[in-house]
C-alpha positions in Angstrom: 10.4 16.0 5.5 7.5 13.7 4.5 4.3 14.7 2.8 1.4 12.7 1.3 -1.5 13.6 -1.0 -4.4 11.2 -1.5 -5.6 10.8 -5.1 -9.0 9.1 -5.1 -9.2 8.3 -8.8 -6.0 6.3 -8.7 -6.9 4.7 -5.3 -3.5 5.8 -4.2 -1.5 8.4 -2.3 1.4 10.4 -3.8 4.2 10.8 -1.2 7.6 12.4 -1.1 10.3 12.0 1.4 13.1 14.6 1.4 16.3 14.9 3.4 16.4 11.5 4.9 19.1 10.9 7.4 21.8 8.7 5.9 21.8 5.2 7.4 19.2 2.4 7.6 15.5 3.2 8.2 12.8 0.7 9.2 9.9 0.1 6.9 7.0 -1.5 8.7 4.1 -3.6 7.3 1.0 -1.7 6.3 -0.7 -4.0 3.8 0.0 -1.6 1.0 2.2 -1.8 -2.2 4.1 1.1 -3.7 5.5 2.3 -7.0 8.7 4.2 -6.0 11.1 6.4 -8.0 14.6 6.3 -6.6 17.1 8.0 -8.8 16.7 6.7 -12.4 14.8 3.6 -11.4 11.1 2.9 -10.7 10.6 -0.1 -8.4 7.6 -2.0 -7.1 7.7 -2.4 -3.3 5.6 -5.5 -2.5 3.6 -5.9 0.6 5.9 -6.6 3.6 5.0 -9.3 6.0 7.5 -8.1 8.6 9.6 -4.9 9.0 12.6 -4.5 6.8 15.5 -2.1 6.6 16.0 0.5 4.0 19.1 2.5 3.3 18.2 6.2 3.6 19.3 8.7 1.0 19.5 12.5 1.1 18.0 12.6 -2.4 14.2 13.0 -2.7 12.3 9.7 -2.9 8.8 9.8 -4.5 6.2 7.1 -4.5 2.6 6.1 -5.0 1.1 4.0 -2.3 -1.8 1.8 -3.2 -4.2 0.2 -0.7 -4.5 -3.5 -0.3 -5.6 -5.3 -3.4 -5.2 -2.4 -5.9 -1.7 -2.5 -7.4 -1.7 -6.3 -8.3 -4.7 -5.6 -10.5 -3.0 -2.7 -12.2 0.0 -4.9 -12.9 -2.0 -8.1 -13.7 0.4 -9.9 -11.3 -0.2 -11.9 -8.2 0.7 -10.0 -5.0 2.4 -13.2 -3.7 5.0 -12.9 -6.4 5.9 -9.4 -5.3 5.6 -9.8 -1.5 8.6 -9.0 0.7 10.8 -7.8 -2.1 11.4 -4.9 -4.4 11.1 -5.5 -8.2 12.0 -3.2 -11.1 8.8 -2.0 -12.8 10.2 -2.9 -16.2 10.4 -6.5 -15.1 6.6 -6.7 -14.7 5.0 -4.3 -17.2 5.4 -4.1 -21.0 7.8 -1.5 -22.2 5.0 0.2 -24.1 3.3 1.1 -20.8 6.2 3.1 -19.5 6.7 4.7 -22.9 3.0 5.7 -23.1 3.2 7.2 -19.6 6.4 9.2 -20.4 4.7 10.6 -23.5 1.7 11.6 -21.3 3.7 13.0 -18.4 4.7 16.2 -20.3 1.1 17.5 -20.3 0.0 16.2 -16.9 -0.5 19.8 -15.5 -2.8 20.8 -18.4 -6.6 21.1 -17.9 -8.1 17.6 -18.2 -4.8 16.0 -17.6 -4.4 12.9 -15.4 -3.4 15.0 -12.5 -6.5 17.2 -12.8 -8.8 14.3 -13.4 -7.2 12.5 -10.4 -8.6 15.3 -8.3 -5.3 16.4 -6.8 -5.2 20.0 -5.6 -2.4 21.4 -7.7 -1.3 24.1 -5.3 2.4 23.5 -5.9 4.5 22.5 -8.9 5.1 18.8 -9.4 8.5 17.3 -10.1 9.1 15.4 -13.3 9.4 12.2 -11.4 6.0 12.7 -9.7 4.4 13.5 -13.1 5.9 10.3 -14.5 4.6 8.1 -11.6 1.1 9.7 -11.9 1.1 9.1 -15.7 2.1 5.5 -15.2 -0.6 4.9 -12.7 -3.2 6.6 -14.9 -2.2 4.5 -18.0 -2.5 1.3 -15.9 -5.8 2.4 -14.3 -7.4 3.3 -17.6 -6.7 -0.1 -19.0 -7.9 -2.0 -15.9 -11.3 -3.3 -15.2 -11.3 -3.5 -11.4 -12.5 -6.5 -9.4 -14.0 -5.0 -6.2 -13.6 -8.2 -4.2 -10.0 -7.6 -3.0 -10.8 -4.1 -1.8 -14.1 -5.2 -0.2 -12.2 -8.1 1.5 -9.5 -5.8 2.9 -12.2 -3.5 4.2 -14.0 -6.3 5.9 -10.8 -7.7 7.4 -9.8 -4.3 8.7 -13.2 -2.8 9.5 -13.9 -2.0 13.1 -11.1 -4.3 14.4 -13.8 -6.1 16.3 -12.7 -8.3 19.2 -12.8 -11.2 19.3 -11.6 -11.3 15.7 -13.8 -13.1 13.1 -12.5 -16.5 12.0 -11.3 -17.1 8.5 -14.3 -19.4 8.0 -16.7 -16.6 9.0 -15.1 -14.1 6.6 -15.0 -16.6 3.8 -18.7 -17.3 4.3 -19.5 -13.6 3.6 -18.0 -14.1 0.1 -19.4 -17.6 -0.5 -15.8 -19.0 -0.4 -14.4 -21.9 1.5 -11.5 -21.1 3.9 -9.1 -22.7 1.5 -10.3 -20.5 -1.4 -10.0 -17.4 0.8 -6.4 -18.2 1.8 -5.5 -18.7 -1.9 -7.2 -15.5 -3.0 -5.8 -13.5 -0.1 -2.2 -14.5 -1.1 -3.0 -13.6 -4.7 -4.6 -10.2 -3.8 -2.5 -9.1 -0.8 0.7 -11.1 -0.7 -0.2 -13.1 2.4 -3.1 -14.8 4.1 -6.2 -13.2 5.7 -5.0 -13.7 9.3 -1.8 -11.9 8.6 -3.5 -9.1 6.8 -5.8 -8.6 9.8 -2.8 -8.6 12.1 -1.1 -5.9 10.0 -4.2 -3.7 9.7 -5.0 -4.0 13.4 -1.5 -3.1 14.4 -1.6 -0.1 12.0 -4.9 1.0 13.7 -3.2 0.7 17.1 -0.3 2.8 15.9 -2.7 5.5 14.8 -4.3 5.6 18.2 -0.9 5.8 19.9 0.1 8.6 17.6 -3.1 10.4 18.6 -2.1 10.3 22.2 -3.8 7.2 23.6 -2.1 5.0 26.1 -1.0 1.5 24.9 -3.9 0.0 27.0 -6.5 2.3 25.4 -5.0 1.9 21.9 -5.0 -1.9 22.2 -8.7 -1.9 23.3 -9.8 0.5 20.6 -8.0 -1.5 17.9 -9.6 -4.8 19.0 -6.7 -6.4 20.9 -7.5 -8.6 23.9 -5.2 -6.5 26.0 -2.0 -4.5 25.8 0.1 -7.7 26.0 -1.6 -8.9 22.8 -0.6 -5.7 21.1 2.9 -6.1 22.3 3.2 -9.7 21.0 1.9 -8.7 17.6 4.2 -5.7 17.4 7.3 -7.8 18.2 6.2 -10.3 15.6 5.7 -7.7 12.9 8.9 -5.9 13.7 10.9 -9.2 13.7 12.1 -8.8 17.2 
């Protein structure tokens, strides 16, 4: 079972996966980064450029998924340093951050607590691990002055999925950057370049259309692909096949 709850204040979604089938699962690129609690460990799952395998576990897995450009700011770390890998949270943040979050987690269900202020509908009890993740994200968010450029850039690269796709030079011009500056900043913000982020976001849009019942031809057209063959090529590339 998988369920997900969006938490606007944290610019993230809290998710839980329960009762996974033992064996390897496939995690596909979505441009996002996660904080994940697996057993006693909290890890950072960097942005994936291609699909990767994950050993499923029957134990509950809880995470916070952050949209493109958000988590690197919370961690004050380049996304490129975290891309295509998992990293223990303790290797990136100061011990005091986790300690402060753990102290805060005990009262997270109280009025005015991080959970309430995050706007989550508290219809069901939260696990201690979920409270801890929310507390960590809240502590990080409260100390961060957000730069809106990464989120605006991701929105522009993913908006509308217009076909033909805009060039890197055209997108860079909207932000008064050179193409070289845009590529450097994109790696820092998202973990890879603007063309690859567009590729990932377009494919995710096509997947959503397919899930909604559209044919591959219709999904390709609505997501901005030249044709279904273009979608097929990108899919094979992102899945590493």
